[in-house]
N, C-alpha and C positions, 0 to 999 in steps of 0.2 A: 564348386565355387561357392564361397560364403554368401548367404542371402544378405540383402542390404540392411543397413541400420535405418529404420523408418521412424520418422518423427511426425507427430500430429501437433501442429501449432508452430507458427513462425515468429513468435515474439521472443521474450527474454530467455526463458528456459530452453526453448526449442533451438533457436539459432546459436546460443552458447554451446549447447551440446553438439550441434552439427559442426560448428567451426572447430571445436576441440577434437572431436573424433577424426575429422578429415585431416587436421594438422598432425595428429599423432600417428594416424594410419592412412596415408594418402591413397593406398590401393583399395580401401574399403569404399563401396558405394554408399552414399548417404542421401536419402530422399526425404524432403520436408514437404508435407502437405499443409497448406494454409488456405482456409476457406475464404478469407478476405483478400484484399489487395495490398494491405500494409503489412510490412514485416519489420522486426527489430526496431521498434520505435519507443521513444521515451514518453510513456503515458503520464509520468509525473510532470511533464512540461506542458501538458494541454491547457491547464488554467492560465498559464502565462502566454500562450498563444491567443486565447480569448481576450486576455488583458491587453495585448499588444506589445508585450515585452519581446516575444518571439515573432518575427516578421512573417514567416511562412511555415506551414505545416511540415513541409519537406525538411525544414531545419531540425525537426525532432527525430528524423530517421538516422539511426546509427549505421545501418548497412542496407543498401538498396538491393532489390532482387538481382539486378545486373551484377553487382559486386559479388554477391553470394555465388552466382552461377559462373561468372567469368574468371574471377580472381581466386575464389576458394573452392571451385569445382564441386559445389553443392548442388544437387538436383532439386532445386526449389520450385515448387509448383503452386502458384497462387490461384485462387478461384477453384480449389479442389477441396471438397469437404469429405472427411472420412465419416461414414455413416454406421459402420459396424466393425467389430473385431472378432475374428474366428481364431480362438486360441489353439484349437486342435490342429487346424491346418496352417496356423501361423500366417494368416493373411488378414488384410484389411480391405474393406469394400469402400471404394472411393466414388463420389458423385461429382460430375462436372457437366454443366449444360444439359441436364436431364438425362445424361448417360452415366452408367456405372461400369466400373472394372475392378478387378481384384489385384492386389499387390502383396507379394510374399515379403516376409521380414525374418531376419535372424534375431535381432533385438528390436523392440518397439519402445518408443518414449511417448507417453501421454503428456503433452504440454498444452492442454486444452483451456487453461486459464480459468477465469471466473467471469461472471456477468453481474450487472447491476441488479439489485433487488428492486422490483417494481411492485409496490403495494397496490391492491385493487382499489385505488382512489376513483371516485366518480370523476369523469372528465379527463382521465389520464391520457387519452388519445387526442386531446385537443391540440391544435396548432399552437406552438409556443411552449409546450411542455417537453422537457428533455431530461435524459440522464447523460452522464459524462463518463463513458467507459472506454471508448475507442476513438480513433482519429476521425472517422467520419462524423461522429457526434460532435466532436470539437469543431469541425468545420461547419456543421449545421448551426451550432450555437453562434459562432462568430458571424456567419452570414445573416442570421436572424437579427442580431444586434445591429449590424451595419445597415440592413435594408429596412427594418421597421422602427429603429430608434426608440426602443421601449423606455418608458419613464420610470416604471416600477418593476421590481423583480422579487420573486419569492424563492427562497432556498429551503427545501425540506430536508432537514438533517444537519446537525452541527458537528460533523466529523471533518476529516481532512478536506474532502471535496467542498463541503459547505463553507469552510473558513476561507479556502483559497479562492473559491468563486465569488465570495462576498467582496474580496479585494478586487478581483478582476472586473466585476460588473460596476463597482463603485468608481473605478477608473474611467468608465464611460459616462459618468454623470448620472447613473441610474440609482434610484432610491431602493435600497435592499432591505428585505426582512428575512431573518432566519427563523424557522420554526423547528424547535427541538422538543420531542415529547418527554424526554428525560429531564431531571433537575439541572443538568449541566451539559455543556458542550465537551468535545474532546474527552470522552469517557476514559480511554486508556491512559490519559496523562495525569490523572489525579485531580483532586478538588482544588488545591491551591493554584496550580498552573491554570486550570480551566477558569477559575475566578479572575485571574489576572488578564487572561485573554479576553474574557467576556467584557470586563471593564473597558479594555482598549477598543473592542469592537464598537461599543456604544459611543466612545469618544470620537470614533471615525464616522459616526452617523448611521451605523447599522441598527435597525430595529430588531432587537433580539427578544424572542418570545419563547421562554423555557416552559417546560411542562405544558406544552400546547400540542394538541392532537389535530392533525389535518384530516379532514373527511373527504375533500375533493376540490375540484376546480370548475368554476362556472365559465361560460364562454359567450362570445358575441359573434354574430354572423358578419363577415366582411366580404367585400366584392372579390378581393384578390386571394385571401388566405382561407376563406371558408370559416369554419367554427374555431375561432381563435380564443385562447384563454384570456380572461379579463379579471379574475379574482380567485382568492383561496377561501374555501369554506372551512371553518374551525368548529370543532366539537363544542357544544354548549354556548356558542356565540352566534347571535342572529345576524350580525353584521359582517359580510365577507370582506376580506382585506384585498384591496386592489393589487393586481399583478399582471403586467403585460408579458411577462416572461417567467417561467417556472423551471427550476433545476431540482430534480429529485435525486438526492444523494444520501440514501439511508443505509448504504453498505453493499456488500457483494456476497454472492454465493458461488461456491466452486462448481465448475462444469464437470460433473462426474457421471453423466448419463452413459457415455461410451463404456467407461470402466464398469459401471453397475450392470449394464446389459451383458458385458463380457464375463460377469461373475467374479470380478475382482473385489477384494475386501475394501470396505470403507472404514475409516477410523472413527473414533468417538467424536471428532469435530464435524463429521460429515464429509470431509475431504478424503482423498484416496490414501489409504494406509501404505507407508513405505518403511523400508529398513534403513540402516545407516548409509547404505550405498544408493538409496533411491529406488531399490527394487520393490515391486508390488508383491502380492501373494502369488504371482506367476513369475518365476525366475527370469523369464525372457522379456518381461515387460517392466519398464520403469515409469515413474511419474515424477514431475517436478513443476515448480511454479505455483501459481494461484490455485491449481486444482488439487494440490497434494499437501499432505501433512509434513511437518518437520519436528524435530525434537527440541523442546524448550530446554535451554541450558540451565535454567534455574530449577525447574521441577523434575526434569528428566522424562517428562510425559509428552505425548503427541500434542502438537499445537498447529493451528492454521494461521499463518501470518502472510497475507497476500501483499508482499512488498518486493520491489524490484531486485534488491541485492540477494535476497533469499532465492529468487528464481534464477538469476544469472549464475550464482555460485553453484547451486545444485545441478543446473544444466551442464555447466562446465565439468563438474566432477563426474557426472554420468557419461559424458563424452569420453573422458579419459578412461573410465572403467570399460566401456564398450571397445575402446581401442586397445585394451590389454593391460592397463595399469589400474587395478582396483583403487578407487579414491572415494573417501567418505564425503558426503554432501555437506556435513557440518550442521551444527545446531543453530537455533535462533534465540535471540534475546528479545525480539520484538522491538528493536531499536528503530526509532522514527523521529522525524523532525518536520515541522511545518512553519510556514511563514504566515503571519497574521498582520497585514499592514506593516507597521514599524517594529513589531515584536517577532521574536522567534520562540518556538516552544519545542522541546525535545523530551523524549522519554525512552526508557529501556527497562527490561525486567518486569517484576511484579510490584505494582503500587497499591492495588486494591487489598485492604486488610482481609476481607472475606476470602478472596482467592488465595492469599498467602496461607491462611489457616486451613483451607481445604487441601492445600498441598503439603500440609504437615508442619508448617512453620508457625512460630509465635512472633508476629511482626512488631517492630518498634520503629518509629519514624521521627524525623526532625525536619523542619523547614526553616531555612535561614535566608537572610538577604545580605549579600556581600558585594563589594565593588569589584569590577573587572580589572582595575589597575590600582596602583598605590595612590593615596590621597593627593600626593604632590604632583602627579603626572596628569596632564589634561586629557579629557576625553573619557574619563571613567563613567561607567553606567552601572546600575545595580542589577545583579542576577539573583533570582529567587531559586533556591535549590531545595528540593525535597529528596531525602535519602532514606531508604528503608533497609532494615537488616533484621535477621533472626536473633531473638534475645539469647537463646541458649548457645548456639554455635557462633554468633556474631558475624555470620556470613552475610555479605551484601546481597540483597534481593532485588533492588531496583532503584531507579531515580527518575526525577523529572526536573527539568530546568526551563525557566522562562526569563526572557530579557531582551534588550535591544542589541546586545552584542555578546558573543562568546558562548552561545548555546551549544556549539559543536563540542564543548567539553563533555557532553553526554557520552562521547566515544570512550573517554577514560573509564567511566563506570561500566560501559558495555564490555570493555576489555576485562575489567575486574570480575564481571559476571561469568565470562567464558573461562576465567581462571579460577573461579570459586574462591575469590579472595575474601578475607574477613575485613571488617571495618578498620582494624588496626593495620592490616597489610595495605589497604587502600590509602590510609593516612600516611603511610611511610613510603609511598611511591616517590621516586626521584623525578619530579616534573620540572620542565624548563621555567626559568624566571628571568625576566627583564622588565623594567618599568613600562615600556610601551605595550606590553602584552599581558602582564599579570602581576599581582602582588607576590611577595615571597611565598606566602601560603596561598596556593591556588584555591579558588572557591570550592572546588571539589574536595581538596584536602581539608579545608576548613570544615566543610559539612561532615566529613568523616570524623574529624577530631571532636566535633560537638556531639555527634551521635555516639561515638565511643565513650565519651564521658557519661552519657545517659545510661548506656549499657552496663557500665561499671558500678552503678548505684545498686 
């Protein structure tokens, strides 16, 4: 009898793999070990739960444990933590309620995800200091806001979580300060997009402090909550900044300890190295999601992109492969989108000139501002588009878009990246046109046309 397909981690990659494997090969035993209680949830929706747009945490769950077990015949075991992998015996050791047992596997998928980076700030353990990486943390933040009614909040980090949480907390009438140690927020989105978002954040009342290093958090003794945060200490500044609530969102790091202890290879990004089918350096072990590398479609090199679609897609492909139909996990362009109050910002590919040069390209870029509809049709707003291409080959390398409407046009450029299109080929795409939706020349096509003119000189 074939040994089970065992999956470590019950979120995007793990449950996608389990569902696909079971669908394609119903006779195969599929076991999922999840150390927490939540599975298959939309982490990207957590800031909107804190904001109040989403009423209940359970609304973020795509598939409950009961659905997995009863309707999909997946042996899902929550509260089970895999503590080691024995590649020679093809077993995993599982811990539950202070007891351990071994489980054999035929194939194994590591879907261990990533965890929030927690710098060694003084006072990091004070009440009211949070990260936001899982559903329990989202619930804790929401409860804290509801029960303590903080007046001031500090967000450490100007990335996705920082921007989204600034909007969420402002909705509750909280004065928000964002601390970013680098010269700009949203680093992967490029300077022009970041500058537009930063101006908008300030318009919304957010106190944005760039090139500011946080040293720690001071606290005050309270009767109910103990040592609760009350301020942020800044390097080189004698005056702490008041904060009744702190969100630390400086990034994530892949959970690779199981893989490392099992002797599996890690890639140059520090995540688990995989091939085009998601296999690790052990042919019977796969890895997918935030713990694993993917191939960047622009550079052809390993990349670590901890985003939901990358995880879901790779997990599904691995499930198909394990069920008998070898399926490539697909590359990544790092396509992402974020809401910042009334603005949307999106990006794909390579925008940073230095990174482009390191990858062997000679980058040229253009930034234009164009309307989302014809001048005669009501409701038009301006989009700012930055488009990057290689001077020699004219291949499109990346793009960033920011505006109040239409930023999902980034998907057109992402498709161009996956197809290795040149600027001219992008310009010549036959995109839909009607006045309520777009000018005749879609903003993306206009950007390609302008950049193409620069490259011809």
